[in-house]
C-alpha positions in Angstrom: -53.7 -8.8 5.4 -56.1 -5.9 4.7 -57.7 -2.8 5.9 -58.0 -2.5 9.7 -61.4 -1.4 10.8 -64.2 -2.6 13.1 -66.1 -5.5 11.5 -69.9 -4.9 11.6 -72.9 -6.6 10.3 -74.4 -5.1 7.2 -77.7 -3.4 8.1 -80.9 -5.1 6.9 -82.7 -3.0 4.4 -86.5 -3.1 4.8 -88.2 -4.9 2.0 -84.9 -5.7 0.3 -83.9 -8.6 -1.7 -80.4 -9.6 -2.7 -80.2 -7.9 -6.0 -77.6 -8.6 -8.7 -77.3 -8.3 -12.5 -78.8 -10.4 -15.3 -78.2 -10.3 -19.0 -81.2 -9.6 -21.2 -82.7 -12.6 -23.2 -80.7 -11.7 -26.4 -77.5 -12.1 -24.4 -78.3 -15.6 -23.1 -77.1 -17.5 -26.1 -74.4 -19.2 -24.1 -74.5 -22.6 -25.8 -72.0 -21.9 -28.6 -68.9 -23.7 -30.0 -66.9 -21.9 -27.3 -69.1 -23.4 -24.6 -67.9 -26.8 -25.4 -64.3 -25.6 -24.9 -65.0 -24.0 -21.5 -67.8 -26.3 -20.2 -70.5 -23.7 -20.0 -74.3 -24.4 -19.7 -74.2 -28.1 -20.5 -72.1 -28.7 -17.4 -74.9 -27.5 -15.2 -76.8 -30.6 -16.1 -74.1 -33.1 -15.2 -75.2 -34.4 -11.9 -72.8 -36.4 -9.8 -73.5 -38.5 -6.7 -72.1 -37.0 -3.5 -69.2 -39.5 -3.4 -68.1 -38.9 -7.0 -64.7 -37.5 -7.7 -63.2 -36.2 -10.9 -60.5 -38.5 -12.2 -57.4 -37.4 -14.0 -53.6 -36.9 -13.8 -52.1 -36.2 -10.4 -51.3 -32.5 -10.5 -48.8 -30.4 -8.5 -49.9 -28.9 -5.3 -51.5 -25.4 -5.4 -53.6 -25.8 -8.5 -56.1 -23.3 -7.1 -53.5 -20.6 -6.3 -55.5 -18.0 -8.3 -58.7 -18.4 -6.2 -62.3 -18.4 -7.4 -64.8 -15.8 -8.4 -68.3 -15.5 -10.0 -69.9 -13.1 -12.3 -72.8 -11.8 -14.5 -75.7 -13.1 -12.4 -79.0 -14.0 -13.9 -82.2 -14.7 -11.9 -81.6 -18.4 -12.5 -77.8 -18.6 -13.1 -74.3 -17.5 -12.4 -70.8 -17.9 -14.0 -68.4 -19.7 -11.7 -64.6 -19.2 -12.4 -61.3 -20.6 -11.5 -58.0 -21.3 -13.3 -55.7 -24.1 -12.5 -52.2 -22.7 -12.0 -49.7 -24.4 -9.6 -46.9 -22.2 -10.9 -48.9 -19.0 -11.7 -46.0 -16.6 -12.5 -44.4 -19.1 -15.0 -47.2 -19.8 -17.4 -49.3 -21.8 -14.9 -47.3 -24.9 -14.5 -50.0 -27.3 -15.8 -49.4 -30.3 -18.1 -50.4 -29.9 -21.7 -53.6 -31.9 -21.4 -57.3 -31.6 -20.6 -58.0 -31.8 -16.9 -61.5 -32.6 -15.5 -62.6 -30.3 -12.7 -65.6 -30.9 -10.4 -67.7 -28.0 -9.4 -70.4 -27.7 -6.7 -72.9 -25.0 -5.6 -74.9 -25.1 -2.5 -77.3 -23.1 -0.3 -75.0 -23.2 2.7 -71.4 -22.6 3.3 -70.7 -26.2 4.6 -72.3 -27.7 1.4 -74.9 -29.7 3.3 -77.5 -28.4 0.9 -76.0 -28.9 -2.5 -78.2 -27.8 -5.4 -76.0 -28.4 -8.5 -72.9 -30.4 -9.2 -71.0 -31.2 -12.4 -67.7 -31.8 -14.2 -66.2 -29.4 -16.6 -62.9 -29.5 -18.6 -60.0 -27.2 -18.0 -58.2 -27.0 -21.3 -54.6 -26.0 -22.0 -55.6 -23.8 -25.0 -57.5 -21.6 -22.5 -54.8 -21.6 -19.8 -56.7 -24.3 -17.9 -59.3 -21.7 -17.0 -62.8 -22.8 -16.0 -66.0 -20.9 -16.7 -69.1 -22.8 -15.6 -72.4 -21.3 -16.5 -74.7 -22.7 -13.9 -78.5 -22.6 -14.5 -81.7 -23.6 -12.8 -80.9 -21.7 -9.6 -83.4 -19.7 -7.6 -83.7 -15.9 -8.0 -82.5 -13.5 -5.3 -80.5 -16.2 -3.4 -77.1 -16.5 -1.8 -75.1 -19.5 -2.8 -71.7 -21.0 -2.0 -69.5 -22.8 -4.5 -66.2 -24.6 -4.9 -64.1 -26.7 -7.3 -62.1 -29.9 -6.9 -59.5 -31.7 -9.0 -56.7 -34.2 -8.3 -57.6 -34.4 -4.7 -57.4 -30.7 -4.2 -60.3 -28.4 -3.2 -60.5 -24.7 -4.1 -61.3 -21.9 -1.7 -65.1 -21.5 -1.1 -66.8 -18.6 -3.0 -70.0 -16.8 -2.1 -72.3 -15.5 -4.8 -75.8 -14.2 -5.4 -78.4 -14.6 -8.2 -80.5 -11.7 -9.5 -84.0 -11.2 -8.4 -87.0 -12.3 -10.4 -87.3 -10.4 -13.6 -90.6 -8.8 -12.6 -89.5 -7.9 -9.1 -90.3 -4.2 -8.6 -89.2 -3.6 -5.0 -86.2 -4.3 -3.0 -82.8 -2.6 -3.0 -79.4 -3.0 -4.6 -75.9 -2.4 -3.2 -72.9 -2.4 -5.4 -69.3 -1.2 -5.4 -67.6 0.7 -8.2 -63.9 -0.1 -8.7 -61.2 0.6 -11.3 -57.5 1.2 -11.9 -55.4 -1.1 -9.8 -51.8 -0.6 -10.6 -49.8 -3.3 -8.7 -46.6 -1.2 -8.6 -48.4 1.8 -7.2 -49.6 0.1 -4.0 -51.5 -2.7 -2.2 -55.1 -3.3 -3.1 -56.2 -2.4 0.5 -59.6 -0.8 -0.5 -61.0 -4.3 -1.2 -60.8 -5.3 2.4 -63.2 -2.5 3.3 -65.3 -3.3 0.3 -65.7 -6.9 1.4 -66.9 -5.8 4.8 -69.7 -3.6 3.2 -71.1 -6.8 1.6 -72.0 -5.5 -1.8 -74.4 -7.5 -4.0 -71.8 -7.2 -6.8 -68.6 -5.4 -7.8 -68.7 -3.3 -11.0 -65.2 -3.1 -12.3 -64.9 -0.6 -15.2 -61.3 -1.1 -16.4 -57.5 -1.2 -15.9 -57.6 -4.5 -14.0 -53.9 -4.9 -14.9 -51.3 -2.5 -16.1 -49.0 -3.4 -19.0 -46.1 -1.3 -17.9 -42.6 -2.6 -17.4 -41.2 -3.5 -14.0 -40.1 -0.4 -12.0 -37.7 -0.4 -9.1 -39.3 2.7 -7.7 -42.7 1.2 -7.1 -44.3 -0.1 -3.9 -44.3 -3.5 -5.5 -42.6 -4.7 -8.7 -44.2 -6.1 -11.8 -43.2 -9.6 -12.8 -41.2 -10.2 -16.0 -38.6 -8.1 -17.7 -40.8 -5.7 -19.8 -44.3 -5.1 -21.1 -46.4 -8.1 -21.9 -46.9 -8.9 -25.6 -47.5 -12.7 -25.7 -50.2 -14.8 -24.2 -47.9 -16.3 -21.6 -46.7 -12.9 -20.6 -50.3 -11.6 -20.1 -51.2 -14.7 -18.2 -48.3 -14.1 -15.8 -49.3 -10.5 -15.3 -52.9 -11.4 -14.4 -51.6 -14.1 -12.1 -49.5 -11.6 -10.2 -52.4 -9.3 -9.7 -54.6 -12.0 -8.5 -52.0 -12.9 -5.9 -53.0 -9.8 -3.9 -54.9 -11.2 -0.9 -57.5 -8.4 -0.6 -58.4 -8.7 -4.3 -58.6 -12.5 -4.0 -60.9 -12.2 -1.0 -63.3 -9.8 -2.7 -63.4 -12.0 -5.8 -64.5 -14.9 -3.6 -67.0 -12.7 -1.7 -69.4 -11.4 -4.4 -70.1 -11.7 -8.1 -68.2 -9.3 -10.4 -69.4 -7.5 -13.5 -66.4 -6.4 -15.5 -65.3 -4.6 -18.6 -61.8 -3.5 -19.7 -60.2 -0.2 -20.6 -56.8 0.4 -22.2 -54.1 -0.9 -19.8 -55.4 -4.5 -20.2 -53.8 -4.2 -23.6 -51.8 -0.9 -24.3 -52.2 2.6 -23.0 -54.7 4.7 -25.0 -55.2 2.2 -27.8 -58.1 2.7 -30.1 -59.6 -0.3 -32.0 -56.6 -1.8 -33.7 -54.4 1.3 -33.4 -51.8 1.3 -30.7 -50.5 4.3 -28.7 -47.3 4.3 -30.7 -47.9 3.0 -34.3 -44.3 3.7 -35.3 -43.1 1.2 -32.7 -45.9 -1.4 -33.1 -46.7 -2.3 -36.7 -50.3 -3.2 -37.3 -49.7 -7.0 -37.6 -47.7 -7.0 -34.4 -50.4 -5.0 -32.5 -53.1 -7.4 -33.8 -51.1 -10.3 -32.3 -50.9 -8.3 -29.1 -54.6 -7.7 -29.0 -55.3 -11.4 -29.6 -53.1 -12.4 -26.7 -54.4 -9.7 -24.4 -58.1 -10.5 -25.1 -57.6 -14.2 -24.6 -55.8 -13.6 -21.3 -58.6 -11.2 -20.2 -61.2 -13.8 -21.0 -59.2 -16.6 -19.2 -59.2 -14.5 -16.0 -62.7 -13.1 -15.9 -66.0 -14.6 -14.8 -67.8 -14.0 -18.2 -69.9 -16.2 -20.4 -69.1 -18.1 -23.6 -70.3 -15.2 -25.6 -67.1 -13.5 -24.6 -64.7 -16.2 -26.0 -62.4 -14.0 -28.1 -62.3 -14.3 -31.9 -58.7 -13.4 -32.6 -58.3 -9.6 -31.9 -62.0 -9.2 -31.1 -64.0 -9.9 -28.0 -67.7 -9.3 -27.2 -67.9 -7.3 -24.0 -70.8 -4.8 -24.2 -73.8 -6.4 -22.7 -76.9 -5.6 -20.6 -77.8 -6.9 -17.1 -81.1 -6.6 -15.4 -81.9 -6.1 -11.7 -85.6 -6.9 -11.7 -87.6 -3.8 -12.5 -85.4 -1.7 -10.2 -82.4 -1.1 -12.5 -80.9 -2.0 -15.9 -77.2 -1.9 -16.3 -75.6 -1.3 -19.8 -71.9 -2.3 -19.8 -70.0 -0.5 -22.6 -66.9 -1.2 -24.6 -65.3 2.1 -25.3 -62.0 0.7 -26.8 -62.7 -1.7 -29.6 -65.0 0.4 -31.8 -63.7 3.9 -31.3 -62.1 6.1 -33.9 -58.5 7.1 -33.3 -58.2 9.9 -30.8 -58.3 13.5 -31.9 -55.3 15.7 -31.5 -56.9 19.1 -31.5 -60.1 20.9 -30.4 -61.4 21.0 -33.9 -60.8 17.3 -34.3 -62.6 16.5 -31.0 -65.7 18.1 -32.5 -65.5 16.1 -35.7 -69.0 14.5 -36.2 -67.5 11.5 -37.9 -65.6 10.4 -34.8 -67.2 7.6 -32.8 -66.5 6.2 -29.3 -69.0 3.3 -29.5 -69.3 2.4 -33.2 -72.7 2.4 -34.9 -73.8 -1.0 -33.7 -73.1 -0.5 -30.1 -74.6 3.0 -30.1 -77.8 1.7 -31.6 -77.8 -1.1 -29.0 -77.3 1.3 -26.2 -80.0 3.8 -27.3 -82.5 1.0 -27.9 -81.8 -0.4 -24.4 -82.2 3.0 -22.8 -85.4 4.0 -24.5 -87.1 0.6 -24.2 -86.1 0.0 -20.6 -88.8 -1.1 -18.1 -86.5 -0.2 -15.2 -86.7 2.7 -12.8 -83.0 3.3 -13.0 -80.9 3.1 -16.2 -77.3 2.7 -15.3 -74.4 2.9 -17.7 -70.9 1.5 -17.1 -68.5 3.7 -19.2 -64.7 3.1 -18.9 -63.9 6.8 -19.5 -65.4 10.0 -18.2 -68.5 11.3 -20.0 -68.9 14.8 -18.4 -66.7 17.6 -19.6 -63.3 18.3 -18.2 -62.2 21.8 -19.1 -58.5 22.0 -18.2 -58.1 25.7 -19.1 -58.7 28.4 -16.6 -60.8 31.2 -18.0 -61.8 31.7 -21.6 -61.4 28.8 -24.1 -61.4 25.0 -23.6 -58.8 22.4 -23.2 -59.8 18.7 -23.1 -58.6 15.2 -22.6 -59.0 13.7 -26.1 -59.0 10.1 -24.9 -62.2 10.6 -22.9 -65.6 11.5 -24.2 -64.5 15.1 -24.6 -62.5 13.9 -27.6 -65.7 12.5 -29.2 -68.0 15.4 -28.5 -70.6 15.0 -31.3 -71.4 11.5 -30.2 -71.3 12.5 -26.5 -73.6 15.5 -27.1 -76.1 13.2 -29.0 -76.2 10.9 -25.9 -76.9 13.9 -23.7 -79.8 14.9 -25.8 -81.1 11.3 -25.8 -80.8 11.2 -22.0 -83.6 13.8 -21.8 -86.0 11.0 -22.8 -84.5 8.3 -20.6 -85.7 7.6 -17.1 -83.0 8.2 -14.4 -79.8 7.8 -16.4 -76.7 7.5 -14.2 -73.2 6.8 -15.5 -70.4 4.9 -13.6 -66.8 5.5 -14.8 -63.2 4.9 -13.9 -59.9 5.8 -15.7 -59.1 9.2 -14.0 -57.6 7.9 -10.7 -59.7 10.6 -9.1 -63.2 10.9 -7.6 -65.0 13.2 -10.0 -68.8 13.4 -9.5 -70.8 15.5 -11.8 -74.1 16.5 -13.2 -74.5 15.6 -16.9 -75.6 18.5 -19.0 -77.5 18.6 -22.2 -75.0 21.1 -23.6 -71.7 21.5 -21.7 -71.0 24.6 -23.8 -73.9 26.3 -22.0 -73.6 26.5 -18.2 -77.4 27.1 -18.0 -78.2 24.0 -20.0 -80.6 21.4 -18.5 -79.2 18.7 -16.3 -80.0 15.3 -17.8 -78.3 12.8 -15.6 -75.4 12.1 -13.1 -72.0 10.6 -13.4 -69.8 9.0 -10.7 -66.1 8.7 -11.7 -64.7 6.4 -9.2 -61.2 6.9 -7.8 -58.6 4.2 -8.3 -57.9 1.2 -6.1 -54.2 1.9 -6.1 -53.1 3.8 -9.3 -51.2 7.0 -8.5 -50.5 5.7 -5.1 -50.7 7.9 -2.0 -51.2 11.2 -3.8 -50.1 14.6 -2.5 -53.5 16.1 -1.6 -52.2 19.7 -1.3 -50.6 19.5 -4.7 -53.8 18.0 -6.2 -56.0 20.8 -4.9 -53.6 23.5 -6.0 -53.9 22.0 -9.5 -57.6 21.2 -9.7 -59.4 23.7 -7.5 -58.8 26.6 -9.9 -60.7 24.6 -12.5 -63.9 24.4 -10.6 -65.3 27.7 -11.9 -64.8 26.5 -15.5 -66.6 23.2 -14.7 -69.7 24.2 -12.7 -71.2 20.7 -13.2 -68.6 19.2 -11.0 -69.9 18.4 -7.5 -67.0 16.7 -5.8 -63.3 16.2 -6.6 -60.8 14.2 -4.5 -57.6 12.3 -5.0 -57.6 9.6 -2.2 -57.5 5.9 -3.2 -60.6 3.8 -2.7 -64.0 3.0 -4.3 -67.6 4.1 -4.4 -70.4 2.3 -2.7 -74.1 2.6 -3.9 -77.4 1.7 -2.3 -80.2 1.9 -4.8 -83.9 1.7 -4.2 -86.9 3.0 -6.1 -86.7 6.4 -4.4 -83.0 7.2 -4.9 -79.3 6.3 -5.0 -77.2 6.9 -1.9 -73.5 7.0 -2.7 -70.6 6.8 -0.3 -67.0 7.7 -1.3 -65.0 5.2 0.7 -61.3 5.9 0.9 -58.2 4.5 2.6 -55.4 6.4 4.3 -52.7 4.5 2.4 -51.9 1.9 -0.2 -48.2 1.9 0.5 -48.7 -0.7 3.3 -50.7 -4.0 3.2 -53.1 -2.7 5.9 -54.9 0.6 6.0 -57.8 2.5 7.7 -60.9 3.1 5.7 -63.5 5.9 6.1 -66.3 7.7 4.3 -65.0 10.8 2.6 -68.4 12.0 1.4 -72.0 11.0 0.9 -74.2 12.0 -2.1 -77.7 11.3 -3.4 -79.5 11.1 -6.7 -83.2 11.4 -6.3 -85.5 9.4 -8.6 -87.0 11.4 -11.4 -84.8 14.4 -10.5 -81.7 14.5 -12.8 -78.4 15.3 -11.2 -76.5 14.6 -8.0 -76.1 16.4 -4.7 -73.9 16.2 -1.6 -76.0 14.7 1.2 
C-alpha cells in the first residue's frame, strides 16, 4: 500500500542519459580481504549456464523477505544487495553455515537478455547478507537483477549504471531522503518517489532509529528496548525494511547512502556517546562495532565499507560524467565532541570532518572537472540562529557547533564551481543560501543548501504551531529561502544550465496511503551561487 496519485510516465528529457553515481578511481579498490567474505568483484566473473542452479541446504520459505536493492553505480558496475532472512525479526532464522546464492543481471525485465551471472556466498558472520560488485556493464544503461537460492527467487530489482566518465551532456534526476522513524509513521513518501523515477536515491542519514518501543507511536518498534548487540540492530533494520513503500523504492533505483547518529546513538561523536555516564567507553565501542556491522549488512555498499571493529569507511566520491561530482561525507566518526556554549562552538580546534576527510573533500572540490560539485552532509551547514533579535543561539550538533571549520569551507567555496549541499537531520525543509560569513548579512553568497524534510520523523506535524515558532526567526536568518514542516522528500533535475528542485510532500504518514503534491519549486542557476523560489 502506498501513496494514492495518478500514475504518469516520466517525461523524456531532451538529450538526456540515465545518470547515476560512480566512485573515483582511488575508491575502486574493491578486491580486498573483505571481498572474499562478501563475494564482491570476483563473483562478477563466475559465469553459469542458463540451466545452472546454486546447490545447498534446503532453507525455510521466505529467505528473500528483506527484498533487494542496488547502490553506488559506476559507468561499468553496480553493487547488488540482498540478505537471506526467513525469520527477519528474530535474528534472520538462517542456519549457521555458508549458503551459495546465484545472482543474475539482464538488459530486460524478463531476463531474456542476461549479461552477467554468478554465484556468491552468504556467510553467517555477515548476517547472510550478499553484496555483489558486478563489473563489465555498459555505461548509462538500465538493468534488471535477481537472486536465487534453495529453489527460491528474489523479487526483481531495477538499477542503472553511470554515464561514460567523459560524458558532458545529459541530465540527472535524484531524490533526497532522510530521517525515517518507524514509530512516527508509514513511509508513504517513497510511493510518490518511485513514481517520479529518480536515477538514484541519496539517503543522508537516520535510516533506523535506536529508540525503545513506544505505545504512543503510529507503529511500534520491535524488541524491548534500544538495540546494543548485533542481533538487536539486525532485527531493527529488518523491521524497517518490512515497510512496503521503502522496499519498493529499494528495488526501483540504486541508492547512495551515508549514516547520521540514530543508526547508532543519538548525537554521538566519534567514540563518545550521548550519555557517557551511562555508556562506558568499552561498552560504547562494542555498540559502535555492532551498529556499523549491521549498517554494512543492510546497505548496498562496496567491500571498502566492510567495518573494522568500531570503524567503517563511508566518505567517498561518486562521478556523474562531467555533469556532476558527488562528495558523500561522514560527519560522525571523526568529529570532536559537541560544544556546550557559544564560545566553545567557535573554538578553532574543533573539527567535524577530521583532518584527513577535510583534505580529501577540499582536494576533490578544487580538482573537480564537473560542472556541479555536490556535497552530501548529514547535518545542516547553513546557520540556524534560534534567538530573535540581538545575539545568537545555535544547534551545537550541527555545523553551527563547528564554526571555524564551517567558515573555512565557506571561504573555500568561493573558488569551487557550483557547490550545492544536500542535508537531512532537521525533520524540516530548510533551503538556504550559503554565505561566506554568516555573521555579516551582506556577505557574498557562495553556494546553496537543501535540507530535506523527513520521510516520517516528527509525524504529521502541527503546521500552525510550527510557523508560530519558526516564522519569527526568519528576520535573523535572511539566508533562509524556504521553511516547511510537512513530511516528504526533495526531487532534483540537474543539467548543465541549472538545478530544478521540487519539494514533494504527503498529506499524512499516519495511514499507509497518502496523497502527494509539490509544495514548492526552486532553482539554482549554473555559475550563479544561491537558490531562488521558481
